[in-house]
MILUM-896176 format. One record per residue: residue number from 1; residue in one letter; z, y, x of N, C-alpha, C in turn. Coordinates in Angstrom, 2 decimals. Example, Ala and Ser with C-alpha at 12.3 -4.5 7.8 and 13.67 -1.06 7.14 Angstrom:
// MILUM-896176
1 / A / 7.80 / -5.69 / 13.19 / 7.80 / -4.50 / 12.30 / 7.80 / -3.30 / 13.20;
2 / S / 7.08 / -2.25 / 12.85 / 7.14 / -1.06 / 13.67 / 7.87 / 0.03 / 12.90;
//
This chain:
// MILUM-896176
1 / M / -0.15 / -1.22 / 0.73 / 0.10 / 0.07 / 0.09 / -0.18 / 1.13 / 0.77;
2 / L / -1.00 / 2.01 / 0.67 / -1.08 / 3.33 / 1.43 / -0.03 / 4.38 / 0.71;
3 / P / 0.36 / 5.23 / 1.50 / 1.02 / 6.27 / 1.08 / 0.30 / 7.42 / 0.11;
4 / E / 0.85 / 7.34 / -1.12 / 0.03 / 8.24 / -2.04 / 1.06 / 9.11 / -2.86;
5 / T / 0.38 / 10.20 / -3.25 / 1.38 / 11.22 / -4.03 / 1.66 / 10.85 / -5.28;
6 / A / 2.88 / 10.65 / -5.93 / 3.15 / 10.37 / -7.20 / 2.87 / 11.46 / -7.98;
7 / P / 3.09 / 11.18 / -9.41 / 2.91 / 12.27 / -10.39 / 3.89 / 13.11 / -10.46;
8 / D / 5.20 / 13.01 / -9.87 / 6.27 / 13.77 / -9.76 / 6.12 / 14.72 / -8.37;
9 / G / 4.86 / 14.55 / -7.54 / 4.36 / 15.37 / -6.32 / 4.99 / 14.85 / -5.15;
10 / E / 6.08 / 14.02 / -5.14 / 6.57 / 13.08 / -4.00 / 5.42 / 12.18 / -3.39;
11 / I / 5.65 / 12.15 / -2.07 / 4.90 / 11.21 / -1.44 / 5.56 / 10.00 / -1.26;
12 / Y / 5.13 / 8.54 / -1.43 / 6.02 / 7.59 / -1.46 / 5.46 / 6.55 / -0.45;
13 / L / 6.56 / 6.19 / 0.57 / 6.04 / 5.15 / 1.86 / 7.15 / 3.91 / 1.66;
14 / S / 6.27 / 2.97 / 2.24 / 6.75 / 1.28 / 2.63 / 7.64 / 1.79 / 3.68;
15 / G / 8.35 / 0.88 / 3.84 / 9.11 / 0.99 / 5.07 / 8.39 / 0.73 / 6.48;
16 / S / 7.38 / 0.17 / 6.52 / 6.47 / 0.05 / 7.45 / 5.51 / 1.53 / 7.65;
17 / H / 5.15 / 1.74 / 6.41 / 4.38 / 3.25 / 6.64 / 5.32 / 4.23 / 7.00;
18 / A / 6.50 / 4.45 / 6.59 / 7.79 / 5.36 / 6.94 / 8.14 / 5.39 / 8.31;
19 / A / 7.90 / 4.23 / 9.02 / 8.42 / 3.96 / 10.31 / 7.24 / 4.51 / 11.06;
20 / R / 5.70 / 4.18 / 10.83 / 4.75 / 4.72 / 11.45 / 4.57 / 6.30 / 11.44;
21 / E / 4.74 / 6.57 / 10.40 / 4.76 / 8.25 / 10.10 / 5.62 / 9.23 / 10.95;
22 / F / 6.89 / 8.56 / 11.15 / 7.98 / 8.90 / 12.08 / 8.37 / 8.63 / 13.30;
23 / G / 7.47 / 7.73 / 13.69 / 7.31 / 7.27 / 15.17 / 8.58 / 6.49 / 15.43;
24 / V / 8.80 / 5.83 / 14.50 / 10.03 / 4.70 / 15.01 / 9.87 / 3.21 / 14.41;
25 / A / 10.64 / 2.47 / 14.72 / 10.36 / 1.17 / 14.52 / 10.63 / 0.65 / 13.08;
26 / P / 9.88 / -0.21 / 12.27 / 10.56 / -0.25 / 10.99 / 11.94 / -0.91 / 11.01;
27 / S / 12.62 / -1.41 / 11.97 / 13.85 / -1.86 / 11.99 / 14.73 / -0.67 / 11.88;
28 / T / 14.48 / 0.53 / 12.31 / 14.90 / 1.80 / 12.31 / 15.16 / 2.17 / 10.71;
29 / I / 14.19 / 1.96 / 10.10 / 14.15 / 2.42 / 8.74 / 14.96 / 1.58 / 7.73;
30 / S / 15.14 / 0.22 / 8.47 / 16.12 / -0.56 / 7.84 / 17.56 / -0.45 / 8.09;
31 / T / 17.60 / 0.30 / 9.31 / 18.99 / 0.83 / 9.93 / 19.30 / 1.87 / 8.98;
32 / W / 18.41 / 2.78 / 8.87 / 18.98 / 4.19 / 8.13 / 19.53 / 3.77 / 6.68;
33 / A / 18.60 / 2.90 / 6.15 / 18.84 / 2.15 / 4.72 / 20.50 / 1.58 / 4.88;
34 / R / 20.65 / 0.72 / 5.54 / 22.03 / 0.11 / 5.75 / 22.84 / 0.95 / 6.16;
35 / K / 22.93 / 2.16 / 6.83 / 24.11 / 3.04 / 7.06 / 24.31 / 3.71 / 6.03;
36 / G / 23.20 / 4.00 / 4.86 / 23.28 / 5.03 / 3.78 / 22.79 / 6.25 / 4.12;
37 / Y / 22.10 / 6.44 / 5.25 / 21.25 / 7.60 / 5.41 / 19.99 / 7.78 / 4.49;
38 / L / 19.63 / 6.42 / 3.84 / 18.51 / 6.42 / 3.18 / 18.37 / 5.32 / 1.76;
39 / T / 17.78 / 5.95 / 0.97 / 18.15 / 5.28 / -0.38 / 16.70 / 4.86 / -0.93;
40 / P / 16.27 / 3.77 / -1.10 / 14.87 / 3.54 / -1.86 / 14.81 / 4.05 / -2.99;
41 / A / 13.59 / 4.80 / -3.53 / 13.35 / 5.68 / -4.52 / 12.63 / 4.60 / -5.45;
42 / A / 12.34 / 3.91 / -5.09 / 11.23 / 2.97 / -5.97 / 10.86 / 1.69 / -5.14;
43 / S / 10.32 / 0.92 / -6.00 / 10.02 / -0.60 / -5.46 / 8.61 / -1.03 / -5.89;
44 / S / 7.74 / -1.71 / -4.88 / 6.66 / -2.10 / -5.43 / 6.48 / -3.77 / -5.11;
45 / G / 6.73 / -4.56 / -6.19 / 6.87 / -5.68 / -5.63 / 8.56 / -6.13 / -5.20;
46 / R / 8.59 / -6.60 / -4.17 / 9.74 / -6.80 / -3.28 / 9.86 / -5.82 / -2.21;
47 / R / 8.96 / -4.95 / -1.93 / 9.06 / -3.83 / -1.06 / 9.80 / -2.60 / -1.56;
48 / A / 10.60 / -1.84 / -0.88 / 11.13 / -0.77 / -1.06 / 10.27 / 0.28 / -1.01;
49 / L / 10.57 / 1.56 / -1.84 / 9.57 / 2.43 / -1.34 / 10.63 / 4.00 / -1.15;
50 / Y / 10.04 / 4.55 / -0.18 / 10.79 / 5.69 / 0.10 / 10.16 / 7.21 / -0.18;
51 / R / 10.98 / 8.20 / -0.69 / 10.30 / 9.43 / -0.57 / 10.19 / 9.72 / 0.90;
52 / M / 9.02 / 10.54 / 1.32 / 8.86 / 11.12 / 2.62 / 9.91 / 12.11 / 2.93;
53 / S / 10.29 / 12.75 / 1.91 / 11.41 / 14.07 / 2.10 / 12.84 / 13.24 / 2.31;
54 / D / 12.74 / 12.07 / 1.98 / 14.23 / 11.58 / 2.10 / 14.29 / 10.63 / 3.40;
55 / V / 13.15 / 10.19 / 3.98 / 12.78 / 9.79 / 5.23 / 13.24 / 10.84 / 6.32;
56 / A / 12.73 / 11.97 / 6.04 / 12.89 / 13.11 / 6.90 / 14.26 / 13.55 / 7.00;
57 / K / 14.68 / 13.57 / 5.66 / 16.71 / 13.96 / 5.70 / 17.28 / 12.74 / 6.62;
58 / A / 17.01 / 11.36 / 6.25 / 17.62 / 10.43 / 7.14 / 17.49 / 10.67 / 8.53;
59 / E / 16.06 / 10.92 / 9.08 / 15.94 / 10.87 / 10.29 / 16.91 / 12.11 / 11.17;
60 / K / 17.02 / 13.04 / 10.26 / 17.55 / 14.38 / 10.69 / 19.27 / 13.95 / 10.59;
61 / L / 19.70 / 13.04 / 9.89 / 21.28 / 12.63 / 9.66 / 21.45 / 11.78 / 10.92;
62 / A / 20.37 / 10.66 / 11.24 / 20.64 / 9.94 / 12.03 / 20.65 / 10.35 / 13.46;
63 / R / 19.79 / 11.49 / 13.80 / 19.80 / 12.32 / 14.94 / 20.92 / 13.00 / 15.21;
64 / D / 21.49 / 13.59 / 14.35 / 22.60 / 14.53 / 14.34 / 23.99 / 13.71 / 14.55;
65 / A / 23.71 / 12.65 / 13.98 / 24.99 / 11.42 / 14.28 / 25.04 / 11.00 / 15.62;
66 / A / 23.88 / 10.71 / 16.23 / 23.53 / 10.47 / 17.30 / 23.89 / 11.29 / 18.70;
67 / I / 23.88 / 12.51 / 18.29 / 23.97 / 13.63 / 19.16 / 25.41 / 13.72 / 19.09;
68 / R / 26.13 / 13.72 / 17.95 / 27.71 / 13.95 / 17.90 / 28.30 / 13.11 / 18.68;
69 / T / 27.98 / 11.48 / 18.54 / 28.55 / 10.35 / 19.13 / 28.31 / 10.39 / 20.59;
70 / S / 27.14 / 10.87 / 21.18 / 26.99 / 10.39 / 22.54 / 26.69 / 11.76 / 23.07;
71 / G / 27.47 / 11.60 / 24.50 / 26.97 / 13.06 / 25.37 / 28.38 / 14.02 / 25.14;
72 / T / 28.11 / 14.86 / 26.14 / 29.22 / 15.79 / 26.08 / 29.28 / 16.79 / 25.12;
73 / A / 30.44 / 17.51 / 25.03 / 30.46 / 18.43 / 24.14 / 29.86 / 19.63 / 24.29;
74 / K / 29.17 / 19.88 / 25.54 / 28.29 / 20.90 / 26.02 / 26.94 / 20.67 / 25.48;
75 / R / 26.57 / 19.29 / 25.55 / 25.40 / 19.07 / 24.98 / 25.50 / 19.18 / 23.57;
76 / V / 26.39 / 18.69 / 22.89 / 26.47 / 19.17 / 21.44 / 26.63 / 20.20 / 20.89;
77 / R / 27.11 / 21.27 / 21.58 / 27.04 / 22.88 / 21.45 / 25.63 / 23.43 / 21.61;
78 / R / 25.02 / 22.86 / 22.66 / 23.71 / 23.45 / 22.87 / 22.52 / 22.87 / 21.80;
79 / H / 22.96 / 21.60 / 21.40 / 22.01 / 21.10 / 20.09 / 22.26 / 21.91 / 19.12;
80 / Q / 23.69 / 22.34 / 18.67 / 23.91 / 22.70 / 17.24 / 23.54 / 24.43 / 17.36;
81 / Q / 23.43 / 24.90 / 18.59 / 22.79 / 26.30 / 18.95 / 21.25 / 26.47 / 18.55;
82 / A / 20.80 / 25.55 / 18.84 / 19.27 / 25.43 / 18.93 / 18.91 / 25.01 / 17.32;
83 / A / 19.90 / 24.62 / 16.60 / 19.48 / 24.05 / 15.15 / 19.37 / 25.39 / 14.15;
//
């Protein structure tokens, strides 16, 4: 299933398409869902579908969590100032 714009104006992606679009491994999409950063918006058969906007939010949440938990306080402050 290729990404398509739904009647609500959102673009829905399968896990593999979301991974390709955001340059991550498909397992990363599963990890984001397992950690609660990402919730399927719909399904197509047995495949979960995610809104592109939700995947972008999940990516930011995961990135921010990784920065907060790794590295020095100086690096975290520098990232927060850049954001």
